[in-house]
N, C-alpha and C positions, 0 to 999 in steps of 0.2 A: 185585425187590429190588436196587439199585446199579446202575440200568442205565449210568451211567457207566464202570463198572468197567475197562471196555478203552480208555478216554481217555487218552490219552499228557498229558504235561506237558510243558512244558520245563523244564529245571534250569540253574542256574547256579553252577558252585563251581568253587573255584580251592584247592587245596591249598599249602602250601608247604614246600621240603623240613624244616624246622625243625618242621612240625605231623606228619612222617611219624615224626622221630626222638623224638618225645615220644610219639606213639601209640605206638612200641615199646617202653615202660616192660614194662616185666618182659621123537559124541551118539547114545548108541544108545536105545532106545526097548524097551520088552518089555510083554506083558499076561499076566507069569504070572502065578500065583497072591500074594496078600499073604506078604512075604517077615516075619515076626515076633521083630523082634532084643531082647532084653531089657538095658537099660541099669541098673545100680544103684549103681552105688557115687558116681556123681555128684560123682567128685574132682576139682576144679580141675587144668586142666590133661590131665587126661586125655580123650581123643579117644573118641567112640565109633565102631564100626568102619565102614565102608562096605559100603555092599548094594546089589543088584542096582536098576537102574532100572524104574521103572513107570510107565506112558504116562498111565493112567487108574488112580485109587485111592478109590472109595468109602467112606473110613474113618470117618464119621458112623454107615453103616447099623447097623453091630454094635457100639455104644454099650452098655458094662454096668457097673454100681457093686458094690461088694464092701463088706462093713464088715470092716476091720483091727481090730483088736486091741490095739497099744501102739504105743509111737512109741517109735522110735529116738532115744537120747540124743546129743546134737551133742559131739563128741568135741573138745578144744583143737588139736588138732594141725591143721594147717592141710591136710594130708593127706588126713585122716580127718571133711572137714568137709561137711556132707549137708544142702541147704536142703530139705529136706520138711517144716517142723516145723506144718506148715495140715491136715496129714495123717496119720493113726497108719498106719503099717508094721510086717510084722510082725518082718523082719530086712533087712540087708543083702543076699538075696538074692530082695526083692521081689520084684513082676513091676508096677512102677507106669506104665513108659512104655515104646512100641514107637517101635523108631525105620524110616524106609526111605528110600532118597535115589531121588528123581522127577525125570523127565523131563515136562516140563507146556509146555502150548504147541503150537504147527506152524511149521512154514517159516522162514521169520526169525526169528520172533517162541518158538525153541524155549529154552527154558534149564534148569539142573538145579536143584534146590531139596534140602533135606533136609526131610521133615517128621517131628516129635515129636506121636505122641499118647496121650494121657492113656489108661489105660486102667482101672485100678479105682476112680477118684474124676472121672471125664468129667464137666463141665457145660456139652457142649456148646459153647462158646466157643472162638472162633479167633485167633489172636494172630499177626499180619505181623511178623517183626523182620529188620531191616536192621542188616549189618554193620556194620564198620569198615573202614578200605582193605585189611584181611589175610583180607578173604573170607569164605563159609559154611563153608570147611571147617575154619578155624581153631579150636582147640582150647578156647580163652576163649570164644569166642561157641557153640560146641554145648553148652560145658557150662552155660552159662548158659541155654540155651534148655530143654535137659532139665529146668532148674533150674526153670523156668517150667510146664515142662507137668506137672511131679511136682505140681502143685498146681489141677491141673486142666483144663491147657488143652490146645488143640493148637494147635501153635507151627511155622507153615513159615518155612523161612528159605530164601530164591532165592540164587542166586547169582549177584551185582551186577555180575558183571567179568569173568561169561564166561570163567573158567578161568583168567584173568590175574589174581588177586590180587597186590597191593604184597607184597614177599617182606621180609623183615627183613634177609637177607644179601647183596641188590641193593644198588649203590652209590646215593649220596643223589642225585647228578649225573644219573642216569636217571629221577628222579622225573617230573621235568615231559613228558618223552617221554613215559612211561608215565600221566600223567594224559589226557595230550593222545587217548591213543588208546581212552577212556573219556566214549565222546561220552554229554553230559549227557540229550539226548533217547531212545539207547535205554536209557539207568539207566533214565528214567522209564519207556518203553515195557514194559521187563521189571517194573519194579514194580506198573505196570498188568494185567501178563501172568498177577502170582503173585494180587493181588487176586483179580480175575475167577475164577481158578481154585478160590480160597476159597470164592468166593459159589458158584459152581458148587456144589461139594460140600457146602455148607449147605442148599442150596433142594432138592438131590436129595433130602439125608434129609428134608427137611420142617422146618429147621428156620428162622425168620425173622429171629434175633438177630443184631446189628451184630456187628465185628469191632473190638480195637484193633489199633492198630500202637507197635514201640518202636524204638528205635532205639539206634545206637552212633556217636559223632563224626562219622564220614563218614554214617553212617544214621541219625544224630540229627539233622543239617541237612536230609536228605533227608526227615524225616516233617514237618517244617513244609510245603515244597513240595508233598509230598504232598496233606494237610490241606487245603490249600489250594485245588487241583482238585478233590477229592471234596467237597466242600461238603457233609459231612454224609451222602452219602447210602449210604456204605460203612463207614465209620469212625465209632465212638463216642466214642472214647477216645483216648488217646496217652500215653507215655510219651517223652520224650526227656532221654536220658543226655549229659551235655554236647556238645550239636550243633555243628558246625562251618561254618561262611559260610553262617548261615541268613538268609533273607531277611525285611528286617523288612517290604516292601511287600506280601506273602505273609502276614504276620501278620493283617492286619485281613481278610483272607477264609476264615480258618478258624472255622467254626460247630462247635466241641468243646472242652470242656478238654482241657489237656496239664499233664502234670507234668513240668516241669524240674529235672533234678538237675544237679548240677556241683559242683567245686570250689571255694575260693576262690584259689588259688593254682593256676588253670587260664591262661595267656593266650589259649587257640584258643578259649575260652567267656567273657568276662567277665559277672562277677555284674550290671554294668550293663546288658548287652544283654538279658541273660534278666529282668531287671526290667524293661524297657521290652515285651518282648515278652507277657510277662504281663500289663500293662496293658493292649496293645494285643488281646488275645486275649479276656482277659475269662472271663464264661462259667465260673466257678470254676475258672480254672485256679492251679498252684501255683507254687511256683520254691523249692526246696529245696538251701543251700549247706551245703556239709561243711568244715569249717574246717580249715587247713592240707592240703587234700586238692589233686594236682594232674588232671593229665587220665588218664581210662580206669582210675581207679580202685575204678568200683563192677562192671567187669567182667576186669579185670586189676590185684588188689591187689598190690602187691610187699613188703606188710610185714604182722607180727599185725592193726597199731592199722589199718593203711589196710583188713584183712581183716575187722575189724569193724566198720569203715564201711561196707564195702562190704555188710554181713550187711544192715545197718540200710535202706541206702537198697533193698536187696533187699524189703527189709519192705513197707517204701512204696510201689513197685512193683505188688506184688502185694494190698495193701491197694484202691488204685487203680484197679486193675483189676478186682479182687470189687465194689467199687463200682457198676462201671459197668457192666460186662460182666454179673454175676451176679443181682444183688440189683436194679437200675436195668433190665434188661433187657426 
């Protein structure tokens, strides 16, 4: 399965200082036993705690499913929202997701990542989530990954920036220098390393399902590059949220359907560009545009109105993944 998972692809990206401002809206290894931490609040902006590193984690060998009784109502307060509507949970002290920080790959290919494993409703599917420029430890990214895992998926979030993500408090004049340090080939190779790790884990568990891939902003653009190189070997579907600097030439090489989600007030991801990508890729690809929404609204909503659209965008993504990875696997 996925013989070319370790093949690095050449990425080409350039972000401007204005992009970083808009996006800001809102190595040791261990072979110790599995550290199982439970995250149940799933509250926006509340980062899960960090844990010990694990070099090898056969997380799919102990899958279990439980029948739960009732559904927790979703509160209107932004701080109380929980996107676990597709699964029934007993209370907010539920044990839906386990999380662990990992060290994967060897030598120069060694990178850090965070894995969210669905516990009680695991569907055996895996999703690779590529972050925006604020990195894999960012609370908004981890909160979103947790919510995806809540719906039965095993979600891996790699550190695309090797411990050096962009920070909102950095002077904007430093951005070009920071970006120059993010070698596109190294980023591509790290994504390939992450993909191979997931494939190996699934193979060891005797599961032949292909993977899904999600990306925000910077990561949303890299989704296109990765799919073009993958040629349908590993990934069977994708969701790109307001991807930046997407390569139109790569679109014609993509073999799987892509769901594009963005706002019509996002200069970093023009609607016209997405429409063209939808036509080029075909294969059932779809573009969904939210009126009046700017960049990063789906994972960094800045108001109650944006929060409602973020919920809808999440539901669209959830249904898209379910159809491709669960029903049609």
